C-alpha positions in Angstrom: 53.0 -75.8 16.9 52.5 -73.3 19.7 55.7 -71.5 18.7 54.5 -71.2 15.2 51.2 -69.6 16.4 53.0 -67.1 18.6 55.3 -66.3 15.8 52.4 -65.6 13.4 50.7 -63.4 16.0 53.9 -61.4 16.5 54.4 -60.9 12.8 50.8 -59.7 12.3 51.1 -57.3 15.4 54.3 -55.8 14.0 52.7 -55.3 10.6 49.7 -53.6 12.1 51.9 -51.3 14.2 54.1 -50.3 11.2 51.0 -49.5 9.1 49.6 -47.4 11.9 52.9 -45.5 12.3 53.1 -45.0 8.5 49.5 -43.7 8.4 50.1 -41.3 11.3 53.2 -40.0 9.6 51.4 -39.4 6.4 48.6 -37.5 8.2 51.2 -35.3 10.0 53.0 -34.6 6.7 49.7 -33.6 5.0 48.7 -31.3 7.9 52.1 -29.7 7.9 51.9 -29.1 4.1 48.3 -27.7 4.4 49.4 -25.3 7.2 52.4 -24.2 5.0 50.2 -23.6 2.0 47.6 -21.7 4.1 50.5 -19.5 5.4 51.7 -18.8 1.9 48.2 -18.0 0.6 47.7 -15.6 3.5 50.9 -13.7 2.6 49.6 -13.1 -0.9 46.1 -12.2 0.4 47.6 -9.5 2.5 49.3 -8.0 -0.5 46.2 -7.7 -2.6 44.9 -4.1 -3.0 45.9 -0.6 -4.2 49.1 1.3 -3.4 50.5 4.7 -4.0 54.2 5.8 -4.2 54.8 8.0 -1.1 58.1 9.3 -2.6 57.0 10.6 -6.0 53.3 10.9 -5.4 52.8 10.1 -9.1 53.0 6.3 -9.3 50.2 3.9 -8.4 50.3 0.1 -8.0 47.6 -2.6 -7.9 48.2 -6.2 -6.8 45.9 -9.1 -7.7 46.2 -12.7 -6.6 46.8 -15.1 -9.5 44.7 -18.2 -10.0 47.5 -20.5 -8.6 47.2 -18.5 -5.3 51.0 -18.7 -5.0 51.9 -15.6 -7.0 50.5 -12.1 -7.7 50.0 -9.9 -10.7 51.4 -6.4 -10.2 50.5 -3.4 -12.4 52.2 0.0 -11.9 51.2 3.2 -13.6 53.3 6.3 -13.5 51.9 9.4 -15.1 54.3 11.3 -17.3 51.8 14.0 -18.2 48.3 14.5 -19.3 48.6 12.2 -22.4 51.3 9.7 -21.5 51.7 7.0 -18.8 54.5 4.5 -18.1 53.2 1.1 -17.1 54.9 -2.0 -15.7 53.1 -5.4 -15.6 54.7 -8.4 -13.9 54.0 -11.7 -12.0 55.8 -12.0 -8.7 56.2 -14.6 -6.0 58.0 -14.7 -2.6 61.6 -15.7 -2.7 62.6 -15.6 0.9 61.7 -12.1 2.2 61.6 -10.6 -1.3 58.8 -10.5 -3.8 60.6 -11.4 -7.0 59.7 -11.3 -10.6 61.4 -12.1 -14.0 58.8 -11.2 -16.6 58.3 -7.5 -16.1 57.0 -5.8 -19.2 57.4 -2.0 -19.4 55.1 0.0 -21.7 54.8 3.6 -22.7 51.1 4.3 -23.0 49.9 7.3 -25.1 46.3 8.3 -25.6 44.4 9.4 -28.6 41.9 12.2 -28.6 39.0 9.9 -27.7 40.9 8.4 -24.8 42.0 5.1 -26.5 45.3 3.7 -25.1 48.1 3.1 -27.5 50.8 1.0 -25.8 54.4 0.6 -27.0 56.7 -2.0 -25.4 59.9 -0.6 -24.1 61.7 -3.4 -22.3 61.5 -6.6 -20.3 63.3 -7.0 -17.0 63.6 -8.9 -13.7 63.8 -7.5 -10.1 62.2 -7.6 -6.7 60.3 -5.7 -4.0 61.2 -5.6 -0.3 58.0 -6.2 1.7 57.5 -4.4 5.0 54.5 -6.1 6.6 54.4 -3.9 9.7 53.7 -0.7 7.8 52.1 -2.3 4.7 54.7 -1.0 2.2 56.6 -2.4 -0.7 60.0 -0.8 -1.6 60.9 -1.3 -5.3 64.6 -1.3 -4.7 65.2 -4.1 -7.2 63.8 -2.2 -10.2 65.9 -2.0 -13.4 64.8 1.6 -13.8 66.7 4.2 -11.8 63.7 6.4 -11.2 61.8 3.5 -9.7 64.5 2.3 -7.3 63.3 4.9 -4.7 59.6 4.0 -5.0 58.0 3.0 -1.7 54.4 1.9 -2.3 52.1 2.3 0.7 48.8 0.4 0.8 45.7 2.6 0.6 43.0 0.0 0.1 42.5 -3.8 0.4 40.3 -3.7 -2.7 41.3 -3.3 -6.3 40.0 -0.5 -8.4 37.5 -2.8 -10.1 36.2 -4.1 -6.7 35.8 -0.5 -5.5 33.9 0.4 -8.6 31.6 -2.6 -8.2 31.0 -1.7 -4.6 30.1 1.9 -5.4 27.8 0.7 -8.2 26.1 -1.7 -5.8 25.7 1.1 -3.2 24.2 3.4 -5.9 21.8 0.7 -7.0 20.7 0.1 -3.4 20.3 3.9 -2.9 18.1 4.2 -6.0 16.1 1.2 -4.9 15.5 2.6 -1.5 14.5 6.0 -2.9 12.0 4.3 -5.3 10.5 2.3 -2.4 10.1 5.5 -0.3 8.4 7.3 -3.2 6.0 4.5 -3.6 5.2 4.5 0.1 4.6 8.3 0.0 2.4 7.9 -3.0 0.3 5.3 -1.2 0.0 7.5 1.9 -1.1 10.4 -0.3 -3.8 8.4 -1.9 -5.1 7.3 1.5 -5.3 10.9 2.6 -7.2 11.9 -0.6 -9.7 9.1 0.0 -10.3 10.3 3.5 -10.9 13.9 2.4 -13.3 12.9 -0.4 -15.1 10.1 1.5 -18.3 10.2 3.6 -18.2 11.0 7.2 -20.8 10.2 9.8 -22.2 13.8 9.7 -22.9 13.4 6.0 -25.2 10.5 6.7 -27.0 12.6 9.4 -27.6 15.6 7.1 -28.7 13.6 4.0 -30.2 10.5 5.5 -32.0 9.6 8.7 -31.3 12.1 11.5 -32.2 10.2 14.6 -33.9 7.3 16.1 -37.0 7.8 18.3 -38.3 5.1 20.5 -42.1 5.2 21.2 -44.2 2.6 22.9 -41.4 0.1 22.6 -41.0 0.5 18.8 -38.3 2.3 16.9 -39.4 4.9 14.5 -37.2 6.8 12.0 -37.8 10.4 11.2 -36.3 12.2 8.2 
């Protein structure tokens, strides 16, 4: 009977121990996965912003983080003249040390007289960028276009063009609001000064009203 009791206790203890070990393992795996995901997200966050090609001086690139936070949208514009632009749009993700893509769409954009864009699809391709985190550059050595293989895009802003425009608009609104508040304050001060100039002073009461108070025999008399 005693042996059966000890046997039951031993089995329960082992079961509890195994459950605890399994639970701890799951927690460690979740923490490891979370850290890995945070690391991946940070890599893409560091890519976000505006870039310029330091080789040609004519190409500009903008990177936005996609909703999945595990890839980025890349848009590159290369001016061919006053009325024509080459544009590449792609979604890229890290494959080792490379930022790779396989859905790049190349367009030739022309403009009408009123500035409306008229896109024409040229080709679709795959390729990659080599990322240099130390100097914040992306080399487009994996481009299918020969003229783009020498492009080295250097980061010039952590904000996209839209974010910069919104920031400037907000700053302009704040500036106009502050100017309006200052004008209102100056107007109130001007009204106060006019009131003081047109109001009555003590001397006016002396000239037009009672001049002085004379005390005689313990009584106060007023003389005009």
